[in-house]
N, C-alpha and C positions, 0 to 999 in steps of 0.2 A: 439590298433585295432582302424577300419576308423570304422562311420557305411556304415552300410548298403544301396548302391549306387541303383539305378533304376533298374528293370528287365532288368534280357541281355545286361549289359550295356556295357560288355565285349565280345570280341569273338577268340575265334581259329582262329587265321588266316594260310589256308594252301594257297603255291603257288607252283604250282609239274612244273617244266622246266628242259630242256634240261641242262648238266652238260655242267662247268663253267659261268650258267647265275646269280646263286643262288647270288654269294656278286652281283651283278648287279641291281637285285631286294632288294636285300636290303639294297643297295646304292643310291635307288631312291626314294625309301618307305621313306628315314630318311631325306633328301631332302626335300622333298615333307612333313614334319614335318606330317605322318602317324603311324610312330613307331617309342622308343626306342632305338632297340634291336628285335634282330630275331637267331636263330636258324635254321642250317643245316644241313638234313642228308642225306646219299648219300643212292640211290637204284638204283631201274632195271626196267626201262615200258614193257611195249608190245605193237607190234602193229598189228593187222590185215587184213596181208596187203601183197594177194598173190605174186606182185612180191619181194616184199623185203623179202618174206621168200624162193622166193626158187635163191635167190640170201644167203642166211642166216643172212638178217639182221634188225631180229623181237625188237631182244632186243635194247632195247635206255637205257646208262645209265645217268639216273635224277638225278635231287638234289630237294629233300623238303626242304621247306623256313615254318618256322614256326613263325608266330611271335601273340602277345596278343595286343593287339587293344581296342580302346574302342570300340563299338556298331555302331558308326556313319563316325566313321573313318576306320574301317573295308571294309564301306561297297561300301566307299568311295575310297575306297587301289584295293578290285576289280575291278574298271571299269577304275582307274589312270594304274593299275600294265596292265591291260590284254588290256589295247588303247596303251599303250609302252609301252609291251615286245608282241601287237601283236598276243595275244593270242585267237583271231575271229580264226586266221588261220591252216586247221587242223598241230596235230601230234608238235605242238608249246609248249604248255604246257596247265596246268588244274589251274586255285582256285577255293577256296569253303571257308565258314567261320560255324561256327558249332560255338553252345553258350554257355559258360564256368559257371559252378555255382559257382563252389571259385579260386579264384586266385590271390598268395601269390607274394609278390615279395618285399626286400629285398632298401630301401630306401637310397639315392645317401649319406647319412652323417654319419659316427658315431652318432652313442648311439640314430638312431631316433629307431621308433619300428615299426616293422612288418608290413605292410602293406597289409592291408586286405582288398579282394572286392570277395563282393553273389552278386550271381543271383536268381533267384526263382526257385526257382526250381520242378512248375508248370510251368513255361513260354515255352512255344514251337512259332520257328519259323513261321516268319506269312505272308511266302509263300514259304512252304517249302518241296519243290517237289525232294528231292534229298534223298538218304544217302545215308551214311559213312561208308563202313562195310566192319570192320577186324578181320581178319583172322589168328591166329598163327599156325601154324606147326612148324614138326620139321624141319628141311634143306632138301634139297630138293627136299620139296611135293611145295614148293611154284607155280611151272608150273601147277603142277597140276589141284593146286583151280585156278587158270588161267581155267587154257582150261575146269576147272567143270561151271564155271559160265559163259563161252561161251555162254556151248551148253542151257547156259538159258538166253538169249540175251546180258548177255555183253558184254561192246565195247573190253575190255583189263583189266588193270588194273597197281598196283606199288609194287612191291617186294622191303620193307627193309630186307638186308640184318641185325640183330640182333646178335652185339657179344661184349661178354666184355672184358676187359682192362686184363686181367688172366685170370687163368684154373678155377680157384674158386669165378671168380666175373658175375656182367650179367650189360645188359644196364637194361633199362626199358624205357617205354613207358606209360602215361599216369598212372606214378606213379605204373606198373606194372611190375614186372619182369621179362623179358624178354632171358631165359637159351640162352650162347653163339653158342649154335644149333641148335637155330631157326630163323625162319625167318615166315617176315609179309608183309601180302599182303594186301591191300588197297583198295578198286575198290568203284568207286562212279557211283552208280545203279540210275534210273526209281526210287519213289515210285513204283509200281505198278511192278518194277521187284526185287525186292527187294525179300517175297519169296522166289521165284522159283530161282534166284539166290543166297537165300543163303538155301533152301530145299535139290539142287543137290551137294551140297560141301558139305553137310551135307551126306549125301548118298551115293556119287563121295568117301571122304575120311575117311566116317568113323568117323566124329566127337563127336559123343555120345558115344564111344570109348572111355576108359579111359583111357587116355595119348596119344590120337589120337588129341592133339588141344583144340583152345579156337574161336568161334564166339563172336563178337559185334559192334552192331550195333549202329550210334549216326545218328542225324536229322542234316538237310543242310539244312543252313537258305538261306546262298544266295551261286551262282555254275556260274561260268563263264568261254567257251573253252572248252563246251562239247558240242556232237555231239551227233543225236537223227541216 
């Protein structure tokens, strides 16, 4: 094991873009030396637009690129990827990062020990203005989560379909087992809207009842491409 690095040394970086751009984001990040690898998850985005809703085009397939990198690189990656893929334009994408408490990774050469990186438990984001709200519900309930969140001020969210490779297998999100019939909803919200959004989802989806769902919230260090 390596010595524990300074607080918040590693960040979990999320880049949510339209389907087909995920591999380009990863390639660009590697070329810029921002990461050595990443994971892509297929999701579904929602857009609040009357014309698109009339045309039945409010659901957009998304790719969620997840990578772990050093704190300084993560913040630089948000800026550079944001400029490269024009995330400042509406409906092009969102980027944000969250501090990593523990980070384990296998090293390239056989026989080397597993490397551990650890952030300080009490470390708080420097300029946290947003929260990432994760809601895990039964398949088919994700749209109801989005609707409830919108009533409390949310601008939309990303729906992740969790699916195992076999009937008895499960997918995992942050080491949490997600059963095949579940959906994960990711909502980025300003901190002052987090409580109203969570309260509305809890009430309308009856989250407090056994088996109805799970909500957890993580503070976002920095975000790019969000609009008020």
